[in-house]
Structure formats: structure tokens, C-alpha cells
C-alpha positions as CSV (number, residue, x, y, z in Angstrom):
1,M,70.8,36.6,67.0
2,S,74.1,34.8,67.6
3,Y,77.2,36.7,68.8
4,A,78.8,36.2,65.3
5,E,75.8,37.8,63.6
6,N,75.8,40.6,66.2
7,L,79.4,41.3,65.5
8,W,79.0,41.2,61.7
9,L,76.1,43.7,62.0
10,F,78.3,46.0,64.1
11,F,81.1,45.8,61.6
12,I,78.8,46.8,58.7
13,L,77.6,49.8,60.7
14,L,81.1,50.6,61.7
15,F,82.4,50.5,58.2
16,G,79.7,52.8,57.0
17,I,80.3,55.4,59.7
18,I,84.1,55.4,59.0
19,A,83.8,55.3,55.2
20,V,81.4,58.3,55.0
21,P,83.6,61.4,54.5
22,G,83.8,63.5,57.6
23,M,86.2,65.4,59.8
24,D,88.6,62.5,60.4
25,M,88.8,61.6,56.8
26,L,89.3,65.2,55.6
27,F,92.0,65.7,58.3
28,V,93.9,62.6,57.1
29,L,93.6,63.8,53.5
30,A,94.8,67.3,54.3
31,N,97.9,66.0,56.1
32,A,98.7,63.5,53.3
33,L,98.3,66.0,50.5
34,T,100.3,68.8,52.2
35,G,102.8,66.7,54.2
36,G,103.1,63.4,52.5
37,G,102.1,59.8,53.3
38,N,104.0,59.7,56.5
39,R,102.1,62.6,58.0
40,G,98.9,61.2,56.7
41,L,99.7,57.9,58.5
42,A,100.7,59.8,61.6
43,A,97.3,61.5,61.6
44,T,95.7,58.1,61.1
45,A,97.5,56.7,64.1
46,G,96.2,59.6,66.2
47,I,92.7,59.0,65.1
48,M,93.1,55.3,65.9
49,L,94.1,56.1,69.4
50,G,91.1,58.4,69.7
51,G,88.9,55.5,68.4
52,A,90.3,53.3,71.2
53,V,89.4,55.9,73.8
54,H,85.8,56.1,72.3
55,T,85.6,52.3,72.7
56,L,86.6,52.5,76.3
57,N,84.1,55.3,76.9
58,G,81.4,53.1,75.4
59,A,82.4,50.2,77.6
60,I,82.3,52.2,80.9
61,G,79.0,53.9,80.1
62,V,80.0,57.4,79.1
63,G,77.5,57.1,76.2
64,L,74.8,56.4,78.7
65,L,75.8,59.4,80.8
66,M,75.5,61.7,77.8
67,H,72.2,60.1,77.0
68,F,70.8,61.1,80.4
69,V,72.6,64.5,80.4
70,P,72.0,65.6,76.8
71,M,73.0,69.2,77.5
72,L,76.6,68.0,77.4
73,F,76.5,66.9,73.8
74,T,75.8,70.3,72.1
75,P,78.8,72.1,73.7
76,L,81.0,69.2,72.8
77,L,79.8,69.2,69.2
78,V,80.4,73.0,68.9
79,A,83.8,72.7,70.5
80,G,84.8,70.0,68.0
81,A,83.5,72.0,65.1
82,A,85.4,75.1,66.3
83,Y,88.6,73.1,66.6
84,M,88.3,71.7,63.1
85,A,87.5,75.1,61.7
86,Y,90.7,76.4,63.3
87,I,92.7,73.8,61.6
88,G,91.0,74.5,58.3
89,I,91.6,78.3,58.6
90,S,95.3,77.6,59.4
91,L,95.6,75.5,56.2
92,M,93.8,78.2,54.2
93,R,96.2,80.9,55.5
94,S,99.3,78.9,54.9
95,S,101.5,78.8,51.8
96,I,102.5,75.1,51.8
97,T,105.0,74.1,49.2
98,V,106.5,70.7,48.5
99,G,110.0,69.8,47.4
100,D,112.0,66.6,47.1
101,D,113.3,67.0,50.6
102,G,109.9,67.2,52.1
103,P,107.2,69.8,52.7
104,T,107.9,73.3,53.8
105,G,105.7,74.9,56.4
106,S,103.7,71.7,57.0
107,R,102.9,70.1,60.4
108,S,105.3,67.6,61.9
109,A,104.3,64.0,62.1
110,W,104.1,64.3,65.9
111,K,101.8,67.3,65.7
112,A,99.7,65.5,63.0
113,F,99.4,62.6,65.4
114,R,98.4,64.7,68.3
115,Q,95.9,66.7,66.3
116,G,94.5,63.5,64.8
117,M,93.9,62.1,68.3
118,V,92.1,65.3,69.4
119,T,90.2,65.5,66.1
120,C,88.8,62.0,66.7
121,L,88.1,62.6,70.4
122,I,86.0,65.7,69.7
123,N,84.4,64.3,66.5
124,P,80.6,64.4,67.1
125,K,80.1,61.6,64.6
126,A,82.0,59.3,66.9
127,Y,79.9,60.2,69.9
128,L,76.7,59.8,67.9
129,F,78.0,56.3,66.9
130,I,78.5,55.4,70.6
131,L,75.1,56.8,71.6
132,A,73.2,55.0,68.8
133,V,75.1,51.8,68.4
134,Y,77.1,50.6,71.4
135,P,74.1,50.0,73.7
136,Q,72.6,47.7,71.0
137,F,75.7,45.5,70.7
138,L,77.2,45.3,74.2
139,K,75.0,42.7,75.7
140,P,75.6,40.6,78.9
141,A,74.1,37.6,77.1
142,Y,77.2,37.4,74.9
143,G,79.7,37.3,77.7
144,P,81.8,39.8,79.7
145,I,81.2,43.4,78.5
146,W,85.0,44.2,78.7
147,L,85.7,41.3,76.3
148,Q,83.0,42.4,73.8
149,A,84.3,46.0,74.0
150,T,87.8,44.8,73.3
151,V,86.7,42.9,70.2
152,M,84.7,45.9,69.0
153,G,87.7,48.2,69.7
154,L,90.0,46.0,67.6
155,L,87.5,46.0,64.8
156,T,87.4,49.8,65.0
157,L,91.1,50.1,64.9
158,A,91.5,47.7,62.0
159,T,88.8,49.5,60.0
160,Q,90.2,52.9,60.6
161,A,93.7,51.7,59.6
162,A,92.4,50.2,56.4
163,I,90.3,53.2,55.3
164,Y,92.2,56.1,56.6
165,G,95.6,54.5,56.1
166,G,94.8,53.6,52.5
167,L,93.6,57.1,51.9
168,A,96.9,58.5,53.4
169,I,99.1,56.3,51.3
170,T,97.1,57.0,48.1
171,A,97.1,60.8,48.7
172,G,100.7,60.8,49.7
173,R,101.7,59.1,46.4
174,S,99.7,61.6,44.4
175,R,101.5,64.3,46.3
176,G,104.5,63.5,44.1
177,L,102.6,65.1,41.2
178,L,102.7,68.4,43.1
179,I,106.4,68.5,43.5
180,G,107.8,71.3,41.4
181,N,104.3,72.9,41.1
182,P,104.1,75.1,44.3
183,Q,100.9,76.9,43.1
184,A,99.1,73.6,42.8
185,T,100.3,72.5,46.2
186,I,99.2,75.8,47.8
187,F,95.8,75.4,46.2
188,A,95.5,71.8,47.4
189,G,96.3,72.7,51.0
190,R,93.9,75.7,51.0
191,A,91.1,73.6,49.3
192,A,91.5,71.0,52.0
193,G,91.3,73.7,54.6
194,L,88.2,75.1,53.1
195,L,86.6,71.7,53.1
196,L,87.3,71.4,56.8
197,V,85.8,74.8,57.5
198,V,82.6,74.0,55.5
199,V,82.2,70.6,57.3
200,S,82.7,72.3,60.7
201,V,80.2,75.0,60.0
202,F,77.6,72.4,58.8
203,T,78.3,70.2,61.9
204,A,77.8,73.1,64.3
205,W,74.7,74.3,62.5
206,E,73.1,70.8,62.6
207,G,74.0,70.4,66.3
208,L,72.6,73.8,67.3
209,R,69.5,73.3,65.2
210,A,68.8,70.0,67.0
211,A,69.5,71.4,70.4
């Protein structure tokens, strides 16, 4: 297999893992619906930074370390699920309303960025991707590992920007329909929070069952 074919296969797998709804996507959606497109994009930027860190981890062998010390994975997965459940419960308990001047009671763009980064860093799906995929595509035969990891990292960032950024913009625009209808806005925020909690519980249960 040539390097170009290897990279295309990586991109196909990458697109699939990012496009499948999960914690990161739900987090972006929740921010965009309750705080507007800008906050959704801020959450996306944080997730992209987290994705860059994951790429670095894969390049320096953290994935291999977790492979040889598997007991580290389950606590990480549970911690990530607990953090996402906390965000979801916070949304469910809030009474977010939207006005022409911006959302009331929503997270700031900076907080959305920071939480987006943490969400990505503790997302078990990302670690599973590193464990299962990176060792298959970072090969000495294709040149310096650091260069291959850089290309893969740029592909990761571009794919996250396209999928999550597009979702943030679309959801942010639909948020305009919620202006002047506070009850619908509160329902949207709490529904997004409930989705985060459900996904978190399912993730933790799957991880504990496999442990």
C-alpha cells in the first residue's frame, strides 16, 4: 500500500469516527443551541485543540503505553463520562433563555472553549481511535513518524472543523427561531443536557462491562 492510499484509508476512518454522534458532537450542539453559533464555534475550537493533543499522544506512544497498561483506560473512561454527565445535569437544571442581545445564563465563549478542550481530551472514543488506528498508520516505511503524525493531525483538525463547525453554524442559525420563545429554548437546552447524560451513562456502562 502506498503512502497516499494509507492516508486516504486513515481519512475515511477518521471521518467516520468524528461524524458518528458522540460526546463532542453533542457538546457542540448544546452550546450552539443555547449560546449561539459563536459559542458553538468556540466549543469546536476547544475540541480541535484537544484533537491536536491526541495526535501528539499517538505520535509519542501514549497509545502504546495504555495498551500495555490497560487498567488506566477504564478510570479515564469513567472520569470522562462523569464530566460529561456533570455538564448535562448543569444544562438540565438551567433555565436558559435567548434574546436579541444574546443568551442569558449561558456559558461564555471562553468557558465553552475550555470545556470543549477538556471534553475532547477525556473522550474515550478518541482514545479508542488512537489505540485501534494510529499504530496501523504511523509506519517508519513512509518516512519520519513526526511528519506523518503532523499530516494526520492536520487532517483531524480539518475534519473536526468541517463537521463540528458546520453543525455549530447550522444550529446557531436555527437558534434564531427560539428568540421570543423562552419555553422552547429552555426545553432545547434541557433536552441537550439529557442527551449528554444518557450518552455518558451508556459510555460508562460499556466501559465497566468490558473491564
